[in-house]
C-alpha positions as CSV (number, residue, x, y, z in Angstrom):
1,M,-11.5,59.5,18.4
2,L,-11.1,62.7,20.4
3,R,-12.6,66.1,19.5
4,V,-12.0,69.3,21.5
5,R,-13.6,72.5,20.6
6,N,-13.1,76.0,22.1
7,L,-11.9,74.5,25.4
8,T,-11.1,76.9,28.1
9,C,-10.0,75.6,31.5
10,G,-8.1,76.4,34.5
11,Y,-8.2,76.6,38.4
12,G,-10.7,78.4,40.4
13,R,-11.7,81.3,38.3
14,T,-8.5,81.7,36.5
15,P,-8.2,80.3,32.8
16,V,-4.9,78.6,31.9
17,V,-5.7,77.4,28.5
18,C,-8.2,79.2,26.2
19,D,-10.2,78.4,23.2
20,I,-8.3,75.1,22.3
21,D,-9.3,73.0,19.3
22,L,-7.7,69.7,19.1
23,D,-8.4,66.6,17.0
24,I,-7.1,62.9,17.3
25,E,-8.1,60.4,14.7
26,A,-8.2,56.7,15.3
27,D,-4.8,55.1,15.6
28,Q,-3.1,58.5,15.6
29,V,-0.3,60.0,17.7
30,V,-0.6,63.5,18.4
31,A,2.1,65.6,20.4
32,V,1.4,68.7,22.3
33,M,4.4,70.8,22.9
34,G,5.3,74.1,24.6
35,H,7.4,75.7,27.3
36,N,6.8,75.2,30.9
37,G,3.8,77.1,32.0
38,A,2.2,77.0,28.4
39,G,-0.8,75.0,29.8
40,K,-0.1,71.4,28.5
41,T,-0.8,69.5,31.7
42,T,-3.8,71.7,32.4
43,L,-5.2,70.7,28.9
44,L,-4.6,67.0,29.8
45,R,-6.2,67.2,33.2
46,A,-9.3,68.9,31.6
47,I,-9.6,66.2,28.9
48,V,-9.4,63.5,31.4
49,G,-11.8,65.2,33.8
50,L,-9.7,66.1,36.7
51,I,-10.5,69.8,36.3
52,P,-13.8,71.2,34.8
53,A,-14.1,72.8,31.5
54,M,-15.0,76.6,31.9
55,N,-16.2,76.7,28.3
56,G,-16.0,74.5,25.1
57,T,-16.6,70.8,24.5
58,I,-14.8,67.5,24.7
59,E,-16.1,64.6,22.6
60,L,-15.0,61.0,22.6
61,A,-15.9,58.6,19.9
62,D,-17.4,55.1,20.8
63,D,-16.3,51.8,19.2
64,G,-18.7,52.6,16.4
65,G,-17.2,55.9,15.7
66,T,-20.1,58.0,17.1
67,Y,-18.9,61.1,19.1
68,D,-20.3,61.4,22.7
69,N,-20.2,64.8,24.5
70,I,-18.1,63.8,27.7
71,T,-17.5,67.5,28.8
72,R,-19.3,67.0,32.1
73,R,-18.7,63.4,32.7
74,P,-16.6,62.4,35.9
75,T,-13.2,61.0,35.4
76,N,-14.1,57.5,36.2
77,K,-16.7,57.4,33.4
78,R,-14.2,58.8,30.9
79,I,-11.8,56.0,31.9
80,K,-14.7,53.3,31.5
81,A,-15.3,54.9,28.0
82,G,-11.7,54.0,26.9
83,M,-9.3,56.7,28.2
84,A,-6.1,56.0,30.2
85,Y,-3.9,58.7,31.8
86,V,-0.2,58.4,32.7
87,P,0.8,61.7,34.7
88,Q,4.1,63.3,35.0
89,G,6.6,61.7,37.6
90,Q,6.7,58.0,36.8
91,Q,4.0,57.4,39.4
92,C,3.4,54.1,41.0
93,F,2.6,52.4,44.3
94,A,6.1,52.6,45.7
95,H,5.6,50.2,48.6
96,L,4.1,47.4,46.4
97,T,6.1,45.2,44.0
98,T,6.2,45.5,40.3
99,A,4.0,42.5,40.1
100,E,1.5,43.8,42.6
101,N,1.3,47.2,40.8
102,L,0.3,45.3,37.7
103,R,-2.2,42.9,39.6
104,L,-3.8,46.0,41.2
105,V,-5.0,47.1,37.8
106,A,-5.6,43.6,36.3
107,D,-7.6,42.2,39.1
108,G,-11.4,42.3,38.5
109,R,-10.9,42.8,34.7
110,T,-11.5,39.9,32.1
111,R,-8.4,37.8,31.4
112,P,-6.1,39.5,34.1
113,K,-3.2,37.1,33.7
114,A,-3.2,37.6,29.8
115,R,-3.4,41.3,30.2
116,I,-0.4,41.4,32.5
117,D,1.5,38.8,30.2
118,A,0.9,41.1,27.3
119,Q,2.5,44.1,28.9
120,L,5.4,42.0,30.2
121,D,6.0,41.0,26.5
122,R,5.9,44.7,25.6
123,F,8.2,45.8,28.4
124,P,10.6,42.9,28.9
125,A,12.7,44.8,31.1
126,L,10.0,44.6,33.9
127,Q,10.1,40.8,34.0
128,P,13.2,40.4,36.2
129,L,11.8,43.2,38.4
130,L,8.6,41.6,39.3
131,G,9.4,41.0,42.9
132,R,11.1,44.2,43.5
133,Q,9.4,47.1,45.3
134,A,8.4,49.8,42.6
135,G,10.0,52.5,44.8
136,L,13.4,51.0,44.3
137,L,13.1,51.0,40.4
138,S,15.0,53.5,38.3
139,G,12.9,56.4,36.7
140,G,12.9,54.6,33.3
141,Q,11.7,51.3,34.9
142,R,8.9,53.1,36.8
143,Q,7.8,54.9,33.7
144,Q,7.6,51.6,31.8
145,L,5.6,50.2,34.7
146,A,3.3,53.3,34.7
147,I,2.6,52.8,31.0
148,A,2.1,49.1,31.3
149,R,-0.4,49.7,34.1
150,A,-2.4,52.0,31.9
151,L,-2.3,49.6,28.9
152,I,-3.6,46.7,31.0
153,T,-6.9,48.6,30.9
154,E,-7.0,48.1,27.1
155,P,-7.8,51.8,26.4
156,R,-8.7,53.3,23.1
157,L,-6.9,56.6,23.9
158,L,-3.7,56.7,26.0
159,I,-2.8,60.1,27.4
160,L,0.8,60.5,28.3
161,D,2.3,63.5,30.1
162,E,6.1,64.1,29.7
163,P,6.8,60.3,29.5
164,T,10.5,61.0,28.9
165,E,11.0,63.4,31.8
166,G,14.1,62.5,33.8
167,I,14.7,59.3,31.9
168,Q,18.0,57.9,30.5
169,P,18.4,58.2,26.8
170,N,18.2,54.5,26.1
171,V,14.9,54.0,27.8
172,V,13.6,57.2,26.0
173,A,14.2,55.3,22.8
174,E,12.5,52.2,24.0
175,I,9.4,54.3,25.0
176,E,9.4,56.0,21.6
177,S,9.4,52.7,19.9
178,T,6.6,51.5,22.1
179,I,4.3,54.5,21.2
180,V,5.0,54.1,17.5
181,D,4.3,50.3,17.7
182,L,1.1,50.9,19.6
183,A,-0.3,53.3,17.1
184,A,0.8,50.9,14.2
185,E,-1.0,47.9,15.8
186,G,-4.3,49.6,15.6
187,G,-7.1,50.1,18.1
188,L,-5.2,52.8,20.1
189,S,-4.8,56.6,19.8
190,V,-2.2,58.5,21.7
191,L,-2.0,62.1,23.1
192,L,1.4,62.9,24.0
193,V,2.6,66.0,25.9
194,E,6.3,66.2,25.4
195,Q,9.2,68.8,25.8
196,H,11.7,66.9,23.7
197,L,11.1,68.2,20.2
198,G,13.0,65.2,18.3
199,F,11.2,62.5,20.4
200,A,7.8,64.2,19.9
201,L,8.0,64.7,16.1
202,Q,9.5,61.1,15.6
203,A,6.7,59.5,17.6
204,A,3.8,61.6,16.4
205,S,2.1,62.1,13.1
206,R,0.6,65.5,14.0
207,F,1.6,68.3,16.5
208,T,0.1,71.2,18.5
209,V,2.2,74.0,20.1
210,L,0.7,75.9,23.0
211,R,2.0,79.3,24.0
212,S,0.6,81.1,27.0
213,G,-2.3,78.9,26.9
214,R,-3.3,79.2,23.3
215,V,-2.7,77.3,20.3
216,A,0.4,78.8,18.5
217,S,0.8,76.3,15.8
218,Q,-0.6,72.9,14.5
219,G,0.4,70.7,11.7
220,D,1.8,67.4,10.4
221,A,4.9,66.0,12.1
222,G,6.8,65.6,8.7
223,A,9.3,67.6,6.8
224,G,9.7,71.2,8.1
225,A,7.7,70.5,11.2
226,A,10.7,71.1,13.5
227,G,11.1,74.5,12.1
228,M,7.5,75.4,12.6
229,V,7.5,74.1,16.1
230,R,10.7,76.3,16.9
231,E,9.1,79.4,15.4
232,A,5.9,78.9,17.4
233,M,7.8,78.3,20.5
234,A,10.2,81.3,19.7
235,I,13.4,79.0,20.2
């Protein structure tokens, strides 16, 4: 699905992450972890195309499984190729209602009502909030709205940056369940940046730990993974 090789990227002439290798298979959830400043968000922004790669390659598989080099493609073409990105901060159009936020993404696509209905089924807590301004929703409700908006595009790779940041525990559990269910349904891979160790290892099948912009550890998110992550993060 996604293949990153020797990726170095940053801001201006200053590299933030260096020589990153990362693989995400079809229908797989991969968690990227590390302390603040480790380079996690910078890595995601480079994969989505919001900042350029200084070195290395980013490849995305098409529907037939053939990898295309997208390293120099603009963000809009990466989105069209099947990516969806949910950045930090429960971002939404605060002055629009929940329903208008959803319609803004669905309009112009095939089956817009069916796409919206599918996400309301997935996030039933949004149903009674359709007429409420998004800026008046709780953090957890806004995060569910942000993920629903991304899923309306029917991506093949969903990229989530800190989806549990500042969210109440019961909603964290709902988001975790949603991520696991999405991967189990097939047709979607997830790249997840997450600070909470328990959430990340429960939701993901593989993990990568960044430290000072480099890969400190990678492995399966099974038995013993928590100890490996703590050691790599020196916590």
